[in-house]
ROSE-4610 file (N, C-alpha, C; in Angstrom, 1 decimal, always signed):
// ROSE-4610
residu = [X/X/X/X/X/X/X/X/X/X/X/X/X/X/X/X/X/X/X/X/X/X/X/X/X/X/X/X/X/X/X/X/X/X/X/X/X/X/X/X/X/X/X/X/X/X/X/X/X/X/X/X/X/X/X/X/X/X/X/X/X/X/X/X/X/X/X/X/X/X/X/X/X/X/X/X/X/X/X/X/X/X/X/X/X/X/X/X/X/X/X/X/X/X/X/X/X/X/X/X/X/X/X/X/X/X/X/X/X/X/X/X/X/X/X/X/X/X/X/X/X/X/X/X/X/X/X/X/X/X/X/X/X/X/X/X/X/X/X/X/X/X/X/X/X/X/X/X/X/X/X/X/X/X/X/X/X/X/X/X/X/X/X/X/X/X/X/X/X/X/X/X/X/X/X/X/X/X/X/X/X/X/X/X/X/X/X/X/X/X/X/X/X/X/X/X/X/X/X/X/X/X/X/X/X/X/X/X/X/X/X/X/X/X/X/X/X/X/X/X/X/X/X/X/X/X/X/X/X/X/X/X/X/X/X/X/X/X/X/X/X/X/X/X/X/X/X/X/X/X/X/X/X/X/X/X/X/X/X/X/X/X/X/X/X/X/X/X/X/X/X/X/X/X/X/X/X/X/X/X/X/X/X/X/X/X/X/X/X/X/X/X/X/X/X/X/X/X/X/X/X/X/X/X/X/X/X/X/X/X/X/X/X/X/X/X/X/X/X/X/X/X/X/X/X/X/X/X/X/X/X/X/X/X/X/X/X/X/X/X/X/X/X/X/X/X/X/X/X/X/X/X/X/X/X/X/X/X/X/X/X/X/X/X/X/X/X/X/X/X/X/X/X/X/X/X/X/X/X/X/X/X/X/X/X/X/X/X/X/X/X/X/X/X/X/X/X/X/X/X/X/X/X/X/X/X/X/X/X/X/X/X/X/X/X/X/X/X/X/X/X/X/X/X/X/X/X/X/X/X/X/X/X/X/X/X/X/X/X/X/X/X/X/X/X/X/X/X/X/X/X/X/X/X/X/X/X/X/X/X/X/X/X/X/X/X/X/X/X/X/X/X/X/X/X/X/X/X/X/X/X/X/X/X/X/X/X/X/X/X/X/X/X/X/X/X/X/X/X/X/X/X/X/X/X/X/X/X/X/X/X/X/X/X/X/X/X/X/X/X/X/X/X/X/X/X/X/X/X/X/X]
num = [1/1/1/2/2/2/3/3/3/4/4/4/5/5/5/6/6/6/7/7/7/8/8/8/9/9/9/10/10/10/11/11/11/12/12/12/13/13/13/14/14/14/15/15/15/16/16/16/17/17/17/18/18/18/19/19/19/20/20/20/21/21/21/22/22/22/23/23/23/24/24/24/25/25/25/26/26/26/27/27/27/28/28/28/29/29/29/30/30/30/31/31/31/32/32/32/33/33/33/34/34/34/35/35/35/36/36/36/37/37/37/38/38/38/39/39/39/40/40/40/41/41/41/42/42/42/43/43/43/44/44/44/45/45/45/46/46/46/47/47/47/48/48/48/49/49/49/50/50/50/51/51/51/52/52/52/53/53/53/54/54/54/55/55/55/56/56/56/57/57/57/58/58/58/59/59/59/60/60/60/61/61/61/62/62/62/63/63/63/64/64/64/65/65/65/66/66/66/67/67/67/68/68/68/69/69/69/70/70/70/71/71/71/72/72/72/73/73/73/74/74/74/75/75/75/76/76/76/77/77/77/78/78/78/79/79/79/80/80/80/81/81/81/82/82/82/83/83/83/84/84/84/85/85/85/86/86/86/87/87/87/88/88/88/89/89/89/90/90/90/91/91/91/92/92/92/93/93/93/94/94/94/95/95/95/96/96/96/97/97/97/98/98/98/99/99/99/100/100/100/101/101/101/102/102/102/103/103/103/104/104/104/105/105/105/106/106/106/107/107/107/108/108/108/109/109/109/110/110/110/111/111/111/112/112/112/113/113/113/114/114/114/115/115/115/116/116/116/117/117/117/118/118/118/119/119/119/120/120/120/121/121/121/122/122/122/123/123/123/124/124/124/125/125/125/126/126/126/127/127/127/128/128/128/129/129/129/130/130/130/131/131/131/132/132/132/133/133/133/134/134/134/135/135/135/136/136/136/137/137/137/138/138/138/139/139/139/140/140/140/141/141/141/142/142/142/143/143/143/144/144/144/145/145/145/146/146/146/147/147/147/148/148/148/149/149/149/150/150/150/151/151/151/152/152/152/153/153/153/154/154/154/155/155/155/156/156/156/157/157/157/158/158/158/159/159/159/160/160/160/161/161/161/162/162/162/163/163/163/164/164/164/165/165/165/166/166/166/167/167/167/168/168/168/169/169/169/170/170/170/171/171/171/172/172/172/173/173/173/174/174/174/175/175/175/176/176/176/177/177/177]
x = [-11.8/-11.9/-11.7/-10.9/-10.8/-11.9/-12.8/-14.1/-14.8/-14.8/-15.5/-14.5/-13.4/-12.4/-12.8/-13.4/-13.8/-14.8/-15.7/-16.8/-16.3/-15.1/-14.6/-14.8/-15.2/-15.4/-14.2/-13.1/-11.9/-10.7/-9.4/-8.4/-8.2/-7.4/-7.1/-6.2/-6.2/-5.4/-4.0/-3.2/-1.7/-1.3/+0.1/+0.6/+0.3/+0.3/-0.2/-1.5/-2.4/-3.7/-4.2/-3.3/-3.6/-2.6/-3.0/-1.9/-1.8/-2.8/-2.6/-2.5/-1.7/-1.7/-3.0/-3.5/-4.8/-4.9/-4.0/-4.1/-4.2/-4.4/-4.2/-5.6/-6.7/-7.9/-8.3/-7.9/-8.3/-9.7/-9.8/-11.0/-12.0/-13.2/-14.2/-13.7/-13.1/-12.6/-11.6/-10.5/-9.4/-9.7/-10.7/-11.2/-11.8/-12.6/-13.1/-12.1/-11.0/-10.0/-9.2/-9.0/-8.3/-9.0/-10.3/-11.1/-10.6/-10.1/-9.8/-8.3/-7.5/-6.2/-5.8/-6.6/-6.3/-7.0/-7.7/-8.5/-7.7/-8.3/-7.6/-6.3/-6.1/-4.9/-5.4/-4.6/-4.8/-3.5/-4.0/-3.0/-3.2/-2.2/-2.2/-1.7/-2.4/-2.1/-1.8/-0.6/-0.3/+0.1/-0.6/-0.4/-1.1/-0.5/-1.1/-2.3/-2.2/-3.2/-4.5/-5.6/-6.8/-7.2/-7.0/-7.4/-6.6/-5.3/-4.4/-4.8/-5.0/-5.5/-6.8/-7.8/-9.1/-8.9/-8.0/-7.8/-7.2/-6.2/-5.6/-6.7/-7.4/-8.2/-9.4/-9.9/-10.9/-10.3/-9.1/-8.5/-8.1/-7.5/-7.2/-8.4/-9.4/-10.9/-11.3/-11.2/-11.7/-11.0/-9.6/-8.9/-8.9/-9.9/-10.3/-9.4/-8.7/-7.9/-8.7/-8.4/-9.1/-8.0/-8.5/-7.7/-7.8/-6.7/-6.5/-5.8/-6.3/-5.5/-5.1/-4.0/-3.5/-2.9/-2.9/-2.5/-1.3/-0.7/+0.5/+1.4/+2.5/+3.5/+3.0/+2.5/+2.2/+0.9/+0.0/-1.2/-0.8/+0.2/+0.8/+1.4/+2.2/+3.0/+2.0/+1.1/+0.1/-0.8/-1.4/-2.2/-1.5/-0.1/+0.8/+0.9/+1.1/+1.4/+0.2/-1.0/-2.3/-2.9/-2.9/-3.7/-2.9/-1.5/-0.6/-1.0/-0.8/-1.3/-0.2/-0.6/+0.4/+1.3/+1.0/+1.7/+1.4/+2.4/+2.3/+2.6/+1.7/+1.9/+2.2/+3.4/+3.8/+4.3/+3.8/+4.4/+5.7/+6.5/+7.8/+7.7/+7.1/+7.2/+5.9/+6.0/+4.9/+5.2/+4.2/+4.5/+4.7/+5.3/+5.8/+4.6/+3.3/+2.2/+1.4/+2.0/+1.2/+1.5/+0.4/+0.6/+0.5/+0.2/+0.0/+0.9/+2.0/+2.7/+3.9/+4.3/+5.4/+6.6/+6.5/+7.7/+7.5/+8.5/+8.5/+8.5/+7.4/+7.4/+7.6/+8.4/+8.4/+8.4/+8.4/+8.3/+9.6/+10.7/+11.9/+11.8/+11.2/+11.1/+10.2/+9.1/+8.1/+8.7/+9.4/+10.0/+11.0/+11.8/+12.6/+11.9/+10.8/+9.9/+9.3/+8.9/+8.2/+9.3/+10.5/+11.6/+12.0/+11.6/+11.8/+11.0/+9.9/+8.8/+8.8/+8.9/+9.0/+7.9/+6.7/+5.4/+5.2/+5.9/+5.9/+7.2/+8.1/+9.5/+9.7/+8.9/+8.8/+7.8/+7.0/+5.9/+6.5/+6.4/+6.9/+6.3/+7.2/+6.7/+7.0/+5.9/+6.0/+5.9/+7.1/+7.0/+6.4/+5.5/+4.9/+5.3/+5.6/+6.1/+5.7/+5.5/+5.5/+6.7/+7.7/+8.9/+9.8/+11.0/+12.0/+12.7/+12.4/+13.0/+14.5/+15.2/+16.6/+17.1/+16.2/+16.5/+16.1/+14.9/+14.1/+14.4/+14.6/+14.5/+15.5/+16.9/+17.9/+17.9/+17.6/+17.5/+16.3/+15.2/+14.0/+14.4/+15.1/+15.3/+16.4/+17.4/+18.5/+17.7/+16.7/+16.1/+15.0/+14.9/+14.1/+12.9/+12.6/+11.3/+11.7/+10.5/+10.5/+10.4/+9.7/+9.4/+9.3/+9.5/+9.4/+8.7/+7.6/+6.8/+6.7/+6.8/+6.6/+5.1/+4.5/+3.0/+3.2/+2.4/+1.3/+1.6/+1.1/+1.5/+0.7/+1.4/+0.8/+0.2/-1.2/-1.7/-1.5/-1.4/-1.3/+0.2/+1.2/+2.6/+2.6/+2.0/+1.8/+1.3/+0.2/-0.5/+0.4/+1.0/+1.9/+3.0/+3.5/+4.6/+4.1/+2.9/+2.5/+2.0/+1.5/+1.1/+2.5/+3.6/+4.8/+5.3/+5.2/+5.7/+4.9/+3.6/+2.7/+2.8/+3.4/+3.2/+3.9/+4.9/+5.7/+5.0/+4.1/+3.5/+2.2/+1.8/+0.5/-0.6/-1.7/-2.9/-3.4/-3.9/-4.5/-5.7/-6.0/-7.3/-8.3/-9.5/-10.6/-11.7/-12.5/-13.8/-14.4/-14.9/-15.6/-14.6/-13.4/-12.4/-12.0]
y = [-11.9/-11.5/-10.0/-9.5/-8.0/-7.3/-7.8/-7.0/-6.6/-7.5/-7.1/-6.5/-6.4/-5.7/-4.3/-3.6/-2.2/-2.0/-3.1/-3.1/-3.2/-3.4/-3.6/-2.2/-2.3/-1.0/-0.5/-1.2/-0.7/-1.7/-1.1/-2.1/-3.1/-4.2/-5.1/-4.4/-4.9/-4.2/-4.4/-3.4/-3.5/-4.0/-4.2/-4.9/-3.9/-2.6/-1.7/-1.8/-2.2/-2.3/-3.7/-4.6/-6.0/-6.1/-5.5/-5.5/-6.8/-7.8/-9.1/-10.3/-11.2/-12.5/-13.1/-13.7/-14.2/-15.4/-16.0/-17.2/-17.1/-15.8/-15.4/-15.0/-15.5/-15.0/-15.7/-16.9/-17.6/-18.1/-19.2/-19.8/-19.0/-19.3/-18.6/-18.6/-19.8/-19.9/-19.0/-19.0/-18.2/-16.7/-16.4/-14.9/-14.6/-15.5/-15.3/-15.2/-16.1/-15.8/-14.6/-14.0/-13.0/-11.7/-11.8/-10.6/-9.9/-10.7/-10.0/-9.7/-10.0/-9.6/-8.2/-7.4/-5.9/-5.1/-5.9/-5.1/-4.1/-2.9/-1.7/-1.4/-1.7/-1.1/-0.4/+0.6/+1.7/+1.5/+1.5/+1.4/+2.6/+3.2/+4.1/+3.7/+3.5/+3.1/+4.2/+4.4/+5.4/+5.0/+5.3/+4.9/+5.9/+6.1/+7.2/+6.5/+5.2/+4.5/+4.1/+4.7/+4.5/+3.0/+2.3/+0.9/+0.1/+0.5/-0.2/+0.2/+1.5/+2.0/+1.2/+1.2/+0.6/-1.0/-1.6/-3.0/-3.3/-2.6/-2.7/-2.3/-1.3/-0.9/-2.0/-2.6/-3.6/-5.0/-5.3/-6.5/-6.2/-5.0/-4.8/-4.5/-4.0/-3.8/-5.3/-6.0/-7.5/-8.1/-7.8/-8.4/-7.6/-6.5/-5.9/-4.6/-4.2/-2.8/-1.7/-0.6/+0.7/+1.3/+1.7/+2.0/+3.5/+4.1/+5.6/+5.4/+6.4/+6.5/+7.8/+7.8/+9.1/+8.6/+9.8/+9.5/+10.2/+10.9/+11.6/+12.0/+12.3/+12.5/+13.5/+14.8/+15.8/+15.2/+14.6/+14.0/+12.9/+12.0/+11.0/+11.4/+12.4/+12.9/+13.5/+14.3/+15.0/+14.0/+13.0/+11.9/+11.1/+10.8/+10.2/+10.8/+12.2/+13.0/+13.2/+13.4/+13.7/+12.3/+11.4/+10.1/+9.1/+9.1/+8.1/+6.8/+6.3/+4.8/+3.9/+2.7/+1.7/+1.3/+1.4/+1.1/+1.8/+1.8/+2.7/+1.7/+1.5/+0.7/+1.9/+1.8/+3.0/+2.5/+2.9/+2.8/+3.6/+3.1/+3.9/+4.9/+4.4/+5.2/+6.1/+7.3/+8.2/+9.0/+9.1/+9.9/+11.2/+12.1/+13.5/+14.4/+14.2/+15.1/+14.7/+13.9/+13.6/+14.6/+15.0/+16.0/+17.5/+18.3/+19.7/+20.6/+20.0/+20.7/+21.4/+21.1/+21.7/+20.9/+19.7/+18.7/+17.6/+17.0/+15.8/+14.6/+14.0/+13.0/+11.6/+10.8/+9.4/+8.7/+7.4/+6.6/+7.0/+7.2/+7.4/+8.9/+9.9/+11.2/+11.3/+10.4/+10.3/+9.7/+8.6/+8.1/+8.9/+9.9/+10.7/+11.9/+12.4/+13.2/+12.6/+11.6/+10.9/+10.8/+10.6/+10.3/+11.6/+12.7/+14.1/+14.5/+13.8/+14.3/+13.2/+13.6/+12.8/+11.7/+12.3/+11.5/+10.5/+10.6/+9.5/+8.9/+9.0/+8.6/+7.0/+6.5/+5.1/+4.3/+4.8/+4.1/+3.1/+1.8/+0.7/+1.0/+1.1/+1.2/+0.0/-0.4/-1.5/-1.0/-1.3/-0.8/-1.8/-1.2/-2.0/-1.4/-2.2/-1.4/-2.5/-1.9/-2.8/-2.7/-1.9/-1.8/-3.0/-2.9/-3.9/-4.0/-5.2/-5.3/-5.1/-5.4/-5.1/-3.8/-2.9/-1.5/-0.9/-1.3/-0.7/-1.3/-2.6/-3.3/-2.9/-3.0/-2.6/-1.3/-0.3/+1.2/+1.4/+0.7/+0.8/+0.4/-0.8/-1.3/-0.5/+0.2/+1.1/+2.3/+2.7/+3.9/+3.9/+2.8/+2.7/+1.7/+1.2/+0.4/-0.9/-1.5/-2.5/-3.9/-3.8/-4.8/-4.3/-5.3/-4.9/-6.0/-5.5/-6.5/-5.8/-6.8/-6.5/-6.8/-5.9/-6.2/-7.2/-8.1/-8.2/-9.1/-8.6/-9.0/-10.3/-11.3/-12.5/-12.0/-11.9/-11.2/-12.1/-13.3/-14.1/-13.8/-13.9/-13.5/-12.1/-11.2/-9.7/-9.6/-10.2/-10.1/-10.6/-11.8/-12.4/-11.5/-10.7/-9.8/-8.6/-8.0/-6.9/-7.2/-8.5/-8.9/-9.1/-9.6/-9.7/-8.4/-7.4/-6.1/-5.4/-5.6/-5.1/-5.8/-7.0/-7.8/-7.0/-6.4/-5.6/-4.3/-3.8/-2.6/-2.7/-2.0/-2.2/-1.7/-2.3/-1.9/-0.5/+0.3/+1.6/+1.4/+2.2/+2.2/+2.9/+2.3/+3.1/+3.2/+4.2/+4.5/+3.2/+3.0/+1.8/+0.7/+0.9/-0.1/+0.4]
z = [-31.6/-32.9/-32.8/-33.9/-34.0/-34.0/-34.8/-35.0/-33.7/-32.7/-31.4/-30.4/-30.8/-29.7/-29.5/-30.4/-30.0/-29.1/-28.7/-27.8/-26.4/-26.2/-24.8/-24.1/-22.9/-22.2/-21.7/-21.4/-21.2/-21.5/-21.7/-22.1/-21.0/-21.4/-20.4/-19.4/-18.1/-17.1/-17.3/-16.9/-16.8/-15.6/-15.5/-14.1/-13.0/-13.3/-12.1/-11.7/-12.5/-12.2/-11.7/-11.7/-11.0/-9.9/-8.7/-7.6/-6.9/-7.2/-6.4/-7.5/-7.0/-7.8/-7.9/-9.0/-9.1/-8.2/-7.7/-7.0/-5.5/-5.0/-3.6/-3.1/-3.7/-3.2/-1.9/-1.7/-0.5/-0.4/+0.5/+0.8/+1.5/+1.7/+2.6/+4.1/+4.4/+5.9/+6.1/+5.3/+5.2/+5.4/+4.5/+4.5/+5.9/+6.4/+7.8/+8.9/+8.9/+9.7/+9.7/+8.3/+8.2/+8.6/+8.6/+9.0/+10.3/+11.3/+12.5/+12.7/+11.7/+11.7/+11.9/+11.3/+11.5/+12.4/+13.4/+14.3/+14.9/+15.1/+15.8/+15.2/+13.9/+13.1/+12.0/+11.7/+10.7/+9.7/+8.5/+7.5/+6.3/+6.0/+4.9/+3.5/+2.6/+1.1/+0.4/-0.2/-1.1/-2.6/-3.5/-4.8/-5.9/-6.9/-7.8/-8.7/-8.7/-9.5/-8.6/-8.9/-8.2/-8.1/-9.1/-9.2/-8.0/-8.0/-7.1/-5.6/-5.4/-4.1/-3.6/-4.5/-4.3/-4.0/-4.8/-4.6/-3.1/-2.8/-1.6/-0.3/-0.5/+0.3/+0.6/-0.4/-0.1/+0.5/+0.1/+0.8/+2.2/+2.5/+3.9/+4.7/+4.2/+5.1/+5.2/+4.4/+4.5/+5.7/+5.8/+6.9/+8.3/+8.3/+9.5/+9.6/+8.8/+8.9/+8.6/+9.3/+9.0/+7.9/+6.7/+5.7/+5.4/+5.3/+4.9/+3.4/+2.6/+1.2/+0.8/+0.0/-0.6/-1.9/-2.9/-4.3/-4.6/-3.7/-3.9/-2.7/-2.9/-1.8/-0.6/-1.0/+0.0/+0.8/+0.2/+0.8/+1.8/+1.3/+2.2/+3.4/+3.2/+4.2/+5.4/+4.8/+5.7/+6.5/+5.7/+6.4/+7.4/+7.2/+8.0/+9.4/+9.3/+10.4/+11.2/+10.5/+11.3/+11.7/+11.1/+11.4/+12.0/+12.1/+12.7/+12.4/+11.1/+11.0/+11.6/+11.7/+12.2/+11.2/+9.7/+8.8/+7.5/+6.7/+5.3/+4.3/+3.2/+2.1/+1.0/+0.3/-0.5/-1.9/-3.0/-4.3/-4.4/-5.2/-5.4/-6.6/-7.7/-8.9/-9.1/-9.5/-9.7/-11.1/-11.9/-13.1/-12.7/-13.6/-13.4/-13.1/-13.5/-13.4/-12.1/-11.2/-10.0/-9.0/-8.3/-7.2/-7.6/-6.7/-6.9/-6.0/-5.4/-4.6/-5.1/-6.4/-7.1/-6.9/-6.1/-5.9/-6.7/-7.3/-8.0/-7.0/-6.7/-5.7/-6.1/-5.5/-5.7/-4.3/-4.3/-3.0/-2.0/-2.7/-2.0/-1.3/-2.0/-1.5/-0.2/-0.5/+0.5/+1.8/+1.7/+2.8/+3.6/+2.7/+3.4/+4.1/+3.6/+4.2/+5.5/+5.5/+6.6/+7.8/+7.5/+8.5/+9.1/+8.6/+9.1/+10.2/+10.3/+11.4/+12.4/+13.7/+14.9/+15.0/+14.6/+14.8/+13.8/+12.6/+11.5/+11.3/+12.0/+11.6/+11.9/+12.8/+13.2/+12.6/+11.7/+11.1/+10.1/+10.1/+9.2/+7.8/+6.8/+5.4/+4.6/+3.9/+3.0/+1.6/+0.8/-0.6/-1.5/-2.5/-3.5/-4.8/-5.8/-7.0/-8.2/-9.3/-10.6/-11.4/-10.8/-11.4/-11.2/-11.7/-11.6/-10.3/-9.5/-8.1/-8.1/-9.2/-9.2/-9.1/-9.5/-9.5/-8.1/-7.7/-6.5/-5.2/-5.1/-3.8/-2.8/-3.2/-2.3/-1.9/-2.9/-2.5/-1.6/-1.6/-0.9/+0.7/+0.7/+2.1/+2.7/+2.0/+2.5/+3.0/+2.3/+2.5/+3.7/+4.3/+5.5/+5.4/+4.2/+4.1/+4.8/+5.6/+6.4/+5.5/+4.3/+3.4/+2.0/+1.0/-0.4/-1.2/-1.9/-2.8/-4.2/-5.1/-6.5/-6.8/-7.7/-8.2/-9.2/-9.5/-8.5/-7.3/-6.2/-4.9/-4.5/-3.9/-3.3/-1.9/-1.9/-0.7/+0.7/+0.6/+1.7/+2.3/+1.5/+1.8/+2.3/+1.7/+2.0/+3.3/+3.5/+4.9/+6.0/+5.8/+6.7/+7.2/+6.1/+6.4/+7.3/+7.0/+7.7/+9.1/+9.3/+10.6/+11.4/+10.9/+11.5/+12.0/+11.0/+11.3/+12.4/+12.5/+13.4/+14.9/+14.9/+16.2/+17.4/+17.1/+18.3/+18.6/+17.7/+17.9/+18.5/+19.6/+20.2/+19.3/+19.2/+18.6/+19.1/+18.2/+18.6/+19.2/+20.3/+21.0/+20.1/+19.9/+19.2/+20.1/+19.5/+20.4/+20.7/+22.0/+22.4/+23.0/+23.0/+23.6/+24.8]
């Protein structure tokens, strides 16, 4: 009813705010099995939307990953160079007002910058976007992305893809190992 719509605490989420398909929650046993998938693996999630970042962070941590986050290009490049994640999850589109470095960042620029630095050049990048895959998919893959997913992401399919990407890369040693 229209009368009660003003009482909503916030508007219904947009596609960018629902990064996962609703049917990908998984059963309790699947969740438990996934909890060790990311052991000794570090993932950097880069997206300007804090809801998307938090959703990926929670899902990946539940799968055993150590999760780093960044909300714009300069922070992403810096985190990748300093922390050396095993994998980067990167949004392609950013509004013009994101970042304070003076550069207009987007996922393509971030990929180009990462490839310039020896320590970050070989980190696999998985693209996530709410944009039209007809526009972004081929360009992303040609630009060096290892995989491409449109939001909302099917988490099971996403997790299978990142596990496959990480199979050939040895897990990082952590304190206590």
